[in-house]
N, C-alpha and C positions, 0 to 999 in steps of 0.2 A: 524433569524437563523444565527449561526456563519459562518465565512468564514475561509477557510484553504488556506494559502499562502505559497508557496514553493519558497524560495529565495536563490540565490547564492551570496556569499559575501566573502571578503578577510578573510582568517583564521588568523586574528591577533586581539590582544586585542583592544577593543573599537568599532569594526565593528558592533557587534550586538547592542550595545548601540545606535549607529547612526541610525541604521534601526528602532529600537524601538521608538526613538525620532521622526523620520520622520513619522512613522505610527500614533503616537499620535497626531502630529500636523495636520495630514490630516483627523483626526476624527475617528481613529481606537483605540480600547481598547484591548490590548493583554491579552489573557487568559492563554496561555501555549506556550512553545517553545520546540522543540526537534531537536537536531543535527542529521541529517540523514546521512551525509557523509563528511569525510575529504578527500580532493583531493590532489594528489602529487604536483600539480602546485601551491599550496598555497592558495586554496580557500576551502570553506565549503558550504554545502547545509543544510539549516534549514527549518523545517516545523513550521509555526507560526499560531496558532489558535487565531482568534480575532473576535470581534464584532464591528459593526459600529454604530455611532451616527445616529439618524433619518435624512434621507435625504442625507447621505453620500454614494456615489457610489463607488464600488470596483475599478473602473478605477482610481479614485483619489489616492487611496492607492498605486496602481501600479506605477503611475507617480511619487509619492513622493519618493518611494524607488529607482526607476530607475534614479533619478537625482543624487543619491549618487555615488561617484567615486568607481568603482569596484563592484557595486551592480547590480544584474539583477534578476527580478522576473521571475521565470520559469513557475509558474502556480498559478492561484487563482480560487477558486470555492466555492460554498456553501458547508457547512459541516454539515451533518445531524446526526452524530453519537453521539451526546451529547455534553456537555459543556467542555470536556477535551480530551486530547490525551491519548490513551491507549498504554502503553509502554510494551516492551518485558518482563520485569520482572513480570508485572501483568499478561501477557499471560501465563508465566510459572506457576505462582501460580494457575491460573485457570485450567491448564492442570493436575496438580498434585492433585487437589481436588477430582477428580473422575477418577482414572487411567483406568478402563475398557472402559470409554467413551472418552478417550483422543483424538482419531482420529476424532471423530465427533465434539468434543469441539474445536479442531484446526480449522475445517472448519468455525465454528461460530465466531471464534476470528479473523480470517484473515482480514475481511473487516475493522474492527476498528483498528487493529494493524498496517495495511499497508495503511490505508486511501484509500481503494478500494471500489468498488461498490458492489461486490459480491464474493462468493467463492464456489467452487465445489470440491467434492471428486468423482473421476471417475476411472473405471476399464476397462482394455482391455479384451475382450472376443472373441470367435470365430465369433460372430455376429458384432463386431465392438467395440465401446466405450459405456459402460453402466454407467448410473447415479447411484451413491451410496448415496450421501447426498449433499444438497446445501442450501445456504441461500435464503431468500424469493425473492431477486431481481435477482437471477441467471437466465440466459437465458437457454432455453432448448437446449440439444444437437441436432444437425441437421445431415442430411445425408451428407456423404463426408469423404474421407480419411484424417486422421491427422497423422503427423509424431512425435507425442508426446512420443511414446513408442519405446524402453525402454529409460527411462530418468535417466542418471547416477547421475546428480546433478541438483540443482535448476537452471532454465534458463528461458529466454523469449521464449514464444511459438508462433508459426505461426498458424493463424486461416484460414481455407479454405475460398476462396473468396465467395463461394456460401452460406456461413452461414450468412444470412442477419441480423439476430437478434444480431450478434456479430460485426456488422460494426463499425469501429472506436474505437474498444476496444483493449486496450493493455493488454496482458495476460502473466502471469508468472506461473510456476509450479515447484513442487519438488516431488521426489519419496517418497513413504510411506513404505519403507522397502521391497518392492516387485517390480519386473520389470514391473508388469502389473497393478500397482495402483499408482495414483498420486493425489496430491491436487493442485488446481488451483485457482488463484484470477484474477479478471479483473477490469480494470479502463476504463470507457468510456471517450474517448477523451484525457486522460492523467492524471497526468504527466507520463513521461517516467519512467520505472522501472530501478532504479539505481543498479550498481554492489553491492553496500553495502546492498541494500534491498534483492538482491538474496542471499547473504551470510546469512543474518538474516533468510530468509525463509528456507534455507537449515538447519540451526541450529534448528529452531523451529519444523520443520517437523521430523527431526531425533530424537529430544527429545520426541516428541509426540509418535513416534513409540516405543522408549525405555520404556516410561511410560506405554503405553498400554500393552506391552509384560510383564512387571513386575507385572502389576495389574491382 
C-alpha cells in the first residue's frame, strides 16, 4: 500500500529536489506530489504519495527527510485511496458531470481530494443533526449538542467529548448554501487541517451548490 507523507520545506528552488533525493536514497519511490500550502514565512507544505521497497519502514523515510536543513515531516500514514493524488480540477470535472447529484458527489469526493478518512452531509433539524449522506467509513452521528450551525464559511469543527466514535478525529466543514446544511470531512489522528485546505473546501462546496442549482 502507498504512503502519504506531508512535509514542510523551504519555499525555494531545489528544496523539493533535495527531499525527493533523500526519499529515494531511503528506499522510497515517489508517485505524485501536490503543493498544499505556501506560507508567508517562506516555507511550503507538500503532500508526497510514495511507495517503499520491500523491508523499508516509513520511519526511515521520515528520518531521511528530517536530516535536511529546514525540512520537517508533519505526517506520514498509509494511503488507501489508490495510486495517485486526486486534484481539485478533477473534483470539479466530476461535479459538473452530473449537476443534479453534485452535492452527493461532493461528499464522495472529499476523502480523496483532501486525503481524509470520510465525509458526511448533515442537516440541522428540530430534533438535532440529521444524516443526509456519508461515505462508507463515516462514523454515526451521536447524541450531544454541536455548535456547527450556522456555519458562515469553511472552518475547523469541534466534536463533543462524548462522541466516542469520533475520538482523535480532526473535523472540518463548509456550508452548502443553507444555514442548516453542511458538508464535513474527518481525519483520524491527523494531519491538521490547514488554512489553505479550508479555502479549497469553501470553494468546492460553493461550486457544488452552484452546479446543483443550475442543474
